[in-house]
BAGUKOL-734188 format. One record per residue (C-alpha): residue in three letters; y, x, z. Coordinates in steps of 0.25 Angstrom, whole numbers, plus 2048, in hexadecimal, padded with zeros to 3 digits. Layout:
residues N
residu;y;x;z
ala;Y;X;Z $
...
***
This chain:
residues 403
residu;y;x;z
met;69E;3DC;F52 $
thr;6A0;3E2;F60 $
lys;6AD;3E2;F68 $
ala;6AF;3F1;F65 $
glu;6AF;3EF;F56 $
his;6BC;3ED;F4E $
phe;6BE;3EB;F3F $
his;6C2;3F8;F39 $
ala;6C7;3FD;F2B $
ile;6C8;40B;F27 $
gly;6CA;412;F19 $
val;6D2;419;F0F $
ser;6DA;413;F03 $
tyr;6E4;417;EF8 $
lys;6EF;414;F03 $
thr;6EB;420;F0C $
ala;6E3;429;F02 $
asp;6E4;42F;EF4 $
ile;6D9;42D;EEA $
asp;6D2;43A;EEE $
gln;6D2;437;EFD $
arg;6CD;429;EFA $
gly;6C2;42F;EF2 $
gln;6BD;437;EFE $
phe;6BA;42A;F06 $
ser;6B5;421;EFA $
leu;6A6;41D;EFB $
asn;69C;41C;EF0 $
asp;690;413;EF1 $
thr;687;41D;EF7 $
gln;691;420;F02 $
leu;694;411;F04 $
his;685;40E;F07 $
ala;684;41A;F10 $
leu;691;415;F17 $
phe;68C;407;F19 $
leu;67F;40C;F1F $
asp;686;415;F29 $
ala;68F;40A;F2D $
lys;684;401;F30 $
asp;67D;40C;F38 $
ser;68A;40F;F3F $
gly;68B;400;F45 $
val;696;3FC;F3C $
thr;697;3ED;F39 $
asp;69D;3E5;F2E $
phe;6A0;3F1;F25 $
leu;6A9;3F0;F18 $
val;6AC;3FC;F0F $
ile;6B7;3FB;F04 $
asn;6B5;407;EFA $
thr;6BF;406;EEE $
cys;6C7;410;EE6 $
asn;6D3;40D;EEF $
arg;6CD;40D;EFD $
thr;6C0;40F;F05 $
glu;6C0;407;F12 $
leu;6B6;403;F1D $
tyr;6B7;3F6;F25 $
ser;6AE;3F3;F31 $
trp;6AD;3ED;F3F $
thr;6AA;3F9;F48 $
ala;6AF;400;F55 $
lys;6B7;40B;F4F $
his;6BE;40D;F41 $
glu;6B9;41C;F42 $
thr;6AB;417;F3F $
leu;6B0;412;F31 $
val;6B8;41F;F2F $
asn;6AC;428;F32 $
leu;6A3;41F;F29 $
leu;6AD;420;F1D $
cys;6AF;42F;F1F $
lys;6A0;432;F20 $
his;69B;42A;F14 $
ser;6A7;42D;F0A $
gly;6A8;43B;F0E $
gly;6B7;43A;F11 $
asp;6BC;443;F1C $
lys;6C0;43D;F29 $
lys;6CC;445;F2B $
ile;6D1;440;F1D $
phe;6CE;432;F21 $
asp;6D7;433;F2E $
lys;6E2;437;F25 $
ile;6E1;42D;F19 $
gly;6D8;422;F1F $
tyr;6DC;415;F27 $
thr;6D5;40C;F31 $
tyr;6D8;3FE;F35 $
ser;6D2;3F5;F40 $
asp;6D0;3E7;F43 $
arg;6DB;3DE;F3D $
asp;6E1;3EA;F35 $
ala;6D4;3ED;F2F $
phe;6D1;3DE;F2B $
his;6DF;3DD;F25 $
his;6DD;3EA;F1D $
leu;6D0;3E5;F17 $
phe;6D7;3D8;F13 $
arg;6E2;3E0;F0D $
val;6D8;3E9;F05 $
gly;6D0;3DD;F01 $
thr;6DC;3D5;EFC $
gly;6E1;3E0;EF3 $
leu;6EE;3E2;EFC $
glu;6E9;3F1;EFF $
ser;6E5;3F4;EF0 $
gln;6EB;3FF;EE9 $
ile;6EF;3F6;EDE $
leu;6F4;3E9;EE5 $
gly;6EB;3DD;EE3 $
asp;6DF;3E5;EDE $
phe;6D4;3DC;EE3 $
glu;6C8;3E4;EDF $
val;6C6;3E9;EED $
ile;6C1;3DB;EF2 $
gly;6B5;3DD;EE9 $
gln;6B2;3EA;EEF $
ile;6B4;3E4;EFD $
lys;6A9;3D9;EF9 $
gln;6A0;3E4;EF4 $
ser;6A1;3EC;F01 $
phe;69E;3DF;F09 $
tyr;692;3DD;F01 $
arg;68D;3EB;F04 $
ser;690;3E9;F13 $
lys;688;3DC;F13 $
lys;67D;3E3;F0C $
met;67D;3EE;F16 $
gln;67E;3E4;F22 $
leu;68C;3E8;F25 $
ala;693;3DB;F22 $
his;692;3D0;F2C $
gly;69A;3C3;F30 $
ser;6A7;3CA;F33 $
leu;6A8;3D3;F26 $
glu;6A3;3C8;F1D $
arg;6AE;3BF;F23 $
leu;6B8;3CA;F21 $
thr;6B4;3CD;F13 $
asn;6B5;3BF;F0F $
ala;6C3;3BD;F15 $
val;6C8;3C9;F0D $
ile;6C2;3C4;F00 $
gln;6C8;3B6;F03 $
ala;6D6;3BD;F05 $
ser;6D4;3C5;EF8 $
lys;6D1;3B9;EF0 $
arg;6DC;3B1;EF6 $
ile;6E6;3BC;EF3 $
lys;6E1;3BE;EE5 $
thr;6E2;3AF;EE1 $
glu;6EE;3AB;EE9 $
thr;6F7;3B6;EE6 $
glu;6FB;3BF;EDA $
ile;6F9;3CC;EE1 $
ser;6ED;3CF;ED7 $
ser;6F4;3CA;ECB $
gly;6F0;3D2;EBF $
ala;6E5;3DD;EBF $
thr;6E6;3E5;ECB $
ser;6DC;3F1;ECD $
val;6DA;3FF;ECA $
ala;6D4;3FC;EBD $
phe;6E0;3F4;EB9 $
ala;6E9;3FF;EBE $
ser;6E2;40A;EB6 $
val;6E3;402;EA9 $
gln;6F1;3FF;EAB $
tyr;6F3;40E;EAD $
ile;6EC;410;E9F $
leu;6F5;406;E98 $
lys;702;40C;E9D $
asn;6FE;41B;E9B $
val;6F5;41B;E8E $
thr;6FB;417;E81 $
asp;6F3;410;E77 $
ile;6E8;40D;E81 $
ser;6E1;403;E78 $
gln;6DE;40F;E6F $
lys;6DA;419;E79 $
asn;6CB;41C;E7E $
ile;6C9;418;E8C $
leu;6BD;41D;E94 $
leu;6B9;416;EA1 $
phe;6B0;41E;EAA $
gly;6A9;416;EB5 $
thr;6A6;408;EB4 $
gly;6A6;403;EC3 $
lys;6AF;3F8;EC8 $
ile;6BC;3FF;EC5 $
gly;6B7;404;EB8 $
ala;6B3;3F6;EB3 $
asn;6C0;3F0;EB8 $
thr;6C7;3FB;EB0 $
cys;6BF;3F9;EA4 $
glu;6C3;3EA;EA4 $
asn;6D2;3EE;EA6 $
leu;6D1;3F8;E9A $
val;6CB;3EE;E91 $
lys;6D5;3E3;E95 $
his;6E2;3EB;E95 $
thr;6E0;3F7;E8B $
gln;6DB;3EF;E7E $
asn;6D3;3FC;E7D $
asp;6C5;3FC;E76 $
his;6C3;40B;E78 $
ile;6BE;40A;E86 $
thr;6B1;411;E8A $
leu;6A9;410;E97 $
ile;6A0;41B;E9E $
asn;698;419;EAB $
arg;68D;422;EB1 $
thr;685;415;EB1 $
gln;686;410;EA2 $
glu;681;402;EA5 $
lys;68D;400;EAE $
ala;697;403;EA3 $
glu;68F;3FB;E99 $
lys;690;3EF;EA2 $
ile;69F;3F0;EA2 $
ala;69F;3F3;E93 $
gly;698;3E5;E91 $
lys;6A4;3DE;E96 $
phe;6AF;3E6;E8E $
pro;6B1;3EC;E81 $
val;6AF;3FB;E85 $
lys;6A5;406;E81 $
val;69B;40D;E8B $
lys;697;41B;E8A $
pro;68C;423;E92 $
tyr;690;42B;E9D $
gly;68B;438;E95 $
glu;697;436;E8B $
leu;6A2;436;E96 $
thr;6A8;443;E92 $
ser;6A9;43F;E83 $
ala;6AE;432;E87 $
ile;6B9;438;E90 $
his;6BD;441;E84 $
gln;6BF;435;E7B $
ser;6C7;42E;E85 $
asn;6D6;42C;E87 $
val;6D4;425;E94 $
leu;6C9;427;E9F $
ile;6C8;41E;EAB $
val;6BF;423;EB5 $
ala;6B9;418;EBF $
thr;6AC;41F;EC4 $
gly;6A8;41E;ED2 $
ala;6A3;42C;ED5 $
gln;6A7;434;EE1 $
lys;6AA;440;ED9 $
pro;6B1;442;ECC $
thr;6AA;43D;EC0 $
val;6B4;442;EB6 $
ser;6B6;451;EB6 $
val;6BD;45B;EAD $
asp;6B0;45E;EA6 $
leu;6B0;450;EA0 $
ile;6BE;451;E9A $
his;6BF;457;E8C $
asn;6CC;44F;E87 $
thr;6D7;456;E7F $
lys;6DE;449;E7E $
pro;6E5;442;E8A $
leu;6DC;43B;E93 $
leu;6E0;431;E9E $
ile;6D6;430;EAA $
leu;6D7;425;EB4 $
asp;6CE;427;EC0 $
leu;6CB;41A;EC7 $
ser;6C1;420;ED1 $
ile;6C1;423;EE0 $
pro;6BE;42E;EE2 $
arg;6C4;435;ED6 $
asn;6BA;436;ECB $
val;6C3;43E;EC2 $
ala;6C3;44D;EC6 $
pro;6D1;452;ECA $
glu;6D0;45E;EC0 $
val;6CF;454;EB4 $
asn;6DE;450;EB6 $
lys;6E1;45F;EB3 $
leu;6DC;45F;EA5 $
pro;6E6;45E;E9A $
asn;6E9;450;E94 $
ile;6E1;449;EA0 $
glu;6E8;440;EA9 $
val;6E1;43A;EB5 $
ile;6E6;42E;EBD $
his;6DF;42A;ECA $
leu;6DD;41D;ED1 $
asp;6E9;41E;EDA $
glu;6F3;421;ECF $
leu;6EE;414;EC7 $
ser;6EF;40C;ED4 $
gln;6FE;40F;ED5 $
ile;701;407;EC8 $
thr;70B;3FC;ECB $
asp;712;3F3;EC2 $
ala;719;3E5;EC2 $
thr;70B;3DE;EC4 $
phe;708;3E6;ED1 $
glu;716;3E4;ED6 $
lys;714;3D5;ED4 $
arg;707;3D5;EDD $
lys;70F;3DB;EE8 $
lys;717;3CE;EEA $
tyr;70A;3C7;EEE $
ile;706;3D0;EF9 $
pro;70C;3C7;F04 $
gln;705;3BB;EFF $
ala;6F8;3C3;EFE $
glu;6FA;3C8;F0C $
gln;6FC;3BA;F11 $
ile;6EF;3B5;F0B $
leu;6E8;3C2;F11 $
asn;6ED;3BF;F1F $
glu;6E8;3B0;F1E $
val;6DA;3B4;F1B $
glu;6DA;3C0;F25 $
asp;6DF;3B7;F30 $
asp;6D4;3AD;F2D $
phe;6CA;3B9;F2E $
his;6D0;3BD;F3C $
val;6CE;3AF;F41 $
trp;6C0;3AF;F3D $
leu;6BE;3BD;F43 $
glu;6C4;3B9;F50 $
his;6BB;3AD;F51 $
arg;6AF;3B6;F4E $
lys;6B0;3BE;F5B $
tyr;6AD;3B1;F63 $
val;6A0;3AE;F5B $
pro;697;3B6;F65 $
thr;69C;3AD;F71 $
leu;69A;3A1;F69 $
lys;68C;3A5;F66 $
ala;689;3A9;F74 $
phe;68F;39B;F78 $
lys;686;394;F6F $
lys;67A;39B;F73 $
lys;67D;399;F82 $
leu;67E;38A;F7F $
thr;670;389;F79 $
gln;66A;390;F85 $
ile;670;386;F90 $
glu;665;37F;F96 $
asn;664;36F;F95 $
phe;670;370;F8B $
asp;66D;362;F85 $
glu;66B;35C;F93 $
asp;679;362;F98 $
trp;680;35D;F8C $
glu;678;350;F8B $
leu;677;352;F7C $
glu;66C;350;F72 $
thr;671;35D;F6B $
ser;669;36A;F6A $
pro;66F;376;F72 $
asp;671;37E;F65 $
arg;679;373;F5E $
met;682;370;F6B $
ala;684;37F;F6C $
gln;688;380;F5D $
lys;692;374;F5F $
leu;698;37A;F6B $
thr;699;388;F65 $
gly;6A0;382;F59 $
gln;6AA;37B;F61 $
ile;6AD;388;F69 $
ala;6AE;390;F5C $
ala;6B8;385;F56 $
tyr;6C0;386;F62 $
leu;6C1;395;F62 $
arg;6C6;394;F53 $
ser;6D0;389;F56 $
asn;6D5;390;F63 $
pro;6D6;39F;F60 $
lys;6DF;3A2;F6C $
glu;6D5;39C;F75 $
ala;6C9;3A2;F6F $
asp;6C7;3AF;F78 $
lys;6C9;3A7;F85 $
thr;6BF;39C;F80 $
val;6B5;3A7;F7C $
ala;6B6;3AE;F89 $
leu;6B4;3A1;F91 $
leu;6A8;39E;F89 $
asn;6A2;3AC;F8C $
glu;6A5;3AA;F9B $
val;6A0;39C;F9D $
phe;693;39D;F96 $
gln;691;3AC;F99 $
leu;68F;3AF;F8A $
ser;68C;3BC;F84 $
pro;693;3BC;F76 $
glu;690;3CB;F74 $
asn;682;3C7;F71 $
tyr;686;3BF;F65 $
ser;690;3C9;F5F $
***
């Protein structure tokens, strides 16, 4: 990390953009891979991407946040002018703090939804595989995971089920009478689809649940865990015709449910859990059809959600403790190049053993002295800059060679 680099975060989320705007900046797997390759070629280091139904965000140490904005717009297809209106940028401590809040569920559309921490872990693994995750990002990611675990176990901010999948099932329970007798079709069996299936089985007492996925093996894998049926993708139209409730959780970049697939004469409730929308807008104009989108589901509030809000101060206190520890570590990291240069200098001093009259190798003595100085810097942070400057001057060090 060079002196010119700062930690930046940029993105769009449900707080700044509606579902269609977020869809413009969402990334599929192909786009994500191309984004990482481009970031690597652009000299970006320690690169992290959060790409969920509620937000698309890029984090990195780089000279300017514009680098990240341009990468997002280029690979998502989102318009730069639109980003300037609905996007946001954070730098340094503000950027770190934002990532901690996102990773601990405090920025989730449904308060206490911790699914995002799993997505952060997956993104870190991708970064590491692409050689875009080094010491600083690994330490930061682990700190966010630690804060998330502590908040989840030490507070009740996530009491009860808290997710889009849970919200969708709650909506069905409140708005569909005799749900246990109705035919439910779940189209799409990715992570959200699988979670929705589990919630449907748990809360609806319904044994008329059918799964359809383009890749039938994925649907059958989920069906092996729950009492549900699987139909091939070719029977989608007839399955929709037989359904009272259709849940769409596909991950396509374009609508997968169009007017041509709907031939229902009886009422049909459609829940679209996809970003971007996977149900074509024209479907909502059909008679007897009601389409509910992700943002509407996330607005569901009840006594359980109100109860969670009481634990926000406690959660923030835990977050601040872990974040402060990370900043102490990060502050110490900037002295590492000087310590390395100092250690190297000691091992190169002629007649080192004779001067010190010790039967200790230069390497071991250098290691011991460097360790003592590192401990002093940690214990005396206010004197750290002065001490490092003195070391550089007295020993004529070149720490830039070790950064």
